C-alpha positions in Angstrom: -44.5 -83.4 -9.9 -42.3 -80.7 -11.6 -38.6 -81.4 -11.8 -36.0 -78.9 -11.0 -33.7 -77.8 -13.8 -30.2 -78.9 -13.6 -28.8 -75.5 -14.6 -29.3 -72.3 -12.7 -32.5 -70.3 -13.5 -30.9 -66.9 -13.1 -27.4 -65.6 -14.1 -26.1 -62.7 -12.1 -23.5 -60.6 -14.0 -21.2 -58.3 -12.1 -19.2 -56.0 -14.4 -16.2 -54.6 -12.7 -14.0 -51.8 -13.8 -12.0 -49.9 -11.2 -14.4 -51.3 -8.6 -12.0 -53.0 -6.2 -13.3 -50.8 -3.4 -16.8 -52.1 -3.7 -16.3 -55.7 -5.0 -16.4 -57.5 -1.7 -19.7 -55.8 -0.7 -21.2 -56.4 -4.1 -20.4 -60.2 -4.0 -21.6 -60.5 -0.5 -24.9 -58.9 -1.4 -25.3 -61.4 -4.3 -24.5 -64.3 -2.0 -27.0 -63.3 0.6 -30.0 -63.3 -1.7 -32.8 -65.8 -0.9 -32.9 -67.2 -4.4 -30.7 -70.3 -4.4 -30.7 -71.3 -8.0 -28.4 -68.9 -9.7 -24.9 -68.7 -11.2 -22.6 -65.7 -10.8 -20.2 -64.3 -13.4 -17.7 -61.5 -12.9 -16.7 -59.5 -16.0 -13.5 -57.6 -15.8 
């Protein structure tokens, strides 16, 4: 049986510059993805 890695498989980068207007929508979109094994990073 294959074991699951302890660290996320996918890293989602969200660069933000003057994007306050769209930040909530962008983060919510990332969080509603069906892939569960990921980490998110916001770059400001």
